[in-house]
Every structure is written in C-alpha cells, then in structure tokens.
C-alpha positions as CSV (number, residue, x, y, z in Angstrom):
1,M,-3.8,44.9,33.8
2,V,-1.1,43.4,35.9
3,E,-0.1,39.8,35.2
4,N,-1.4,38.5,38.5
5,G,-4.7,40.2,37.8
6,N,-4.9,38.2,34.6
7,L,-4.3,35.0,36.5
8,D,-6.9,36.0,39.0
9,L,-9.4,36.6,36.2
10,L,-8.5,33.3,34.7
11,R,-9.2,31.5,38.0
12,L,-12.3,33.5,38.7
13,V,-13.9,32.8,35.3
14,G,-12.7,29.2,35.2
15,E,-14.1,28.4,38.6
16,A,-17.3,30.3,38.1
17,L,-18.1,28.6,34.8
18,Y,-16.7,25.1,35.4
19,G,-16.2,24.5,39.1
20,E,-13.2,22.8,40.7
21,R,-12.0,21.1,37.5
22,W,-12.0,24.2,35.4
23,Q,-8.6,24.2,33.7
24,A,-9.3,21.8,30.8
25,P,-12.7,23.3,29.9
26,I,-11.4,26.9,30.0
27,A,-8.4,25.8,27.9
28,A,-10.8,24.4,25.3
29,D,-12.8,27.6,25.2
30,L,-9.6,29.6,24.9
31,G,-8.4,27.3,22.1
32,V,-5.2,26.3,24.0
33,S,-4.1,23.1,25.6
34,D,-4.8,22.5,29.3
35,R,-1.1,22.2,29.6
36,A,-0.8,25.9,28.5
37,V,-3.2,27.0,31.2
38,R,-1.3,25.0,33.9
39,Y,1.9,26.6,32.6
40,W,0.4,30.1,32.9
41,L,-0.7,29.4,36.5
42,K,2.7,27.9,37.4
43,S,4.9,30.5,35.8
44,A,2.8,33.5,36.9
45,N,4.1,35.7,34.1
46,Q,3.4,34.0,30.8
47,C,-0.3,34.6,30.5
48,P,-1.3,36.3,27.2
49,D,-1.9,40.0,27.4
50,D,-5.3,39.7,25.8
51,I,-6.6,37.0,28.2
52,G,-9.0,39.4,29.9
53,F,-10.7,40.2,26.6
54,R,-10.8,36.5,25.6
55,L,-12.3,35.6,29.0
56,L,-14.9,38.3,28.6
57,S,-15.9,36.8,25.2
58,I,-16.3,33.4,26.8
59,V,-18.4,34.8,29.6
60,E,-20.6,36.7,27.2
61,R,-21.1,33.6,25.0
62,K,-22.0,31.5,28.0
63,K,-24.4,34.2,29.3
64,L,-26.2,34.3,26.0
65,N,-26.4,30.5,25.9
66,L,-27.7,30.4,29.5
67,G,-30.3,33.1,28.6
68,E,-31.6,30.9,25.8
69,V,-31.7,27.9,28.1
70,E,-33.6,30.0,30.7
71,A,-36.2,31.0,28.1
72,V,-36.8,27.3,27.2
73,V,-37.1,26.3,30.8
74,L,-39.5,29.2,31.6
75,E,-41.6,28.4,28.6
76,R,-41.9,24.7,29.5
77,L,-42.8,25.7,33.1
78,R,-45.4,28.0,31.8
79,L,-46.8,25.4,29.4
80,G,-46.8,22.9,32.3
81,R,-48.9,25.2,34.5
82,L,-51.4,25.7,31.7
83,S,-51.9,22.0,31.2
84,Q,-52.5,21.3,34.9
C-alpha cells in the first residue's frame, strides 16, 4: 500500500473509533506515543509498513468488544420488556 494510503487508513480508523480527538487514543492502541502519530501525519512518509494490519487488529478487537456490549444491552432490554 502506498504511504499516503497508510496515512488515510490511520485517519479513517482513528476518526471512526475516537472522533475528532483520535490521535492519542489510537497511539495508545498502537503502543506508540501520540507524538509518533503526529510525526507520521506531519512527515507523510514515516508511517510503519505494517500499520494497516495493526489498524485492522484494533478494529477487529473493538468490533468484538462492541458485539459483547450489544449483547448485554439487548439482553437487558429483553429483560426489561418481560418485567413490564
């Protein structure tokens, strides 16, 4: 993938998961400093080659966690309907 594509993915995933202030949270999930993320964005050519795979791993983990949260919410809603 071209480097700008990696940066586009970084922005896409960061904004989708964390909103406007995404740089520090995505950095934490990547195991790097938020300064490193800002450097990647500024330099436009120093983003790690494996960033796409690392981002995919984060998305998959968040998706799994959200699926678990969804199940809890649905169960509580179902129980709430039964008790009404």
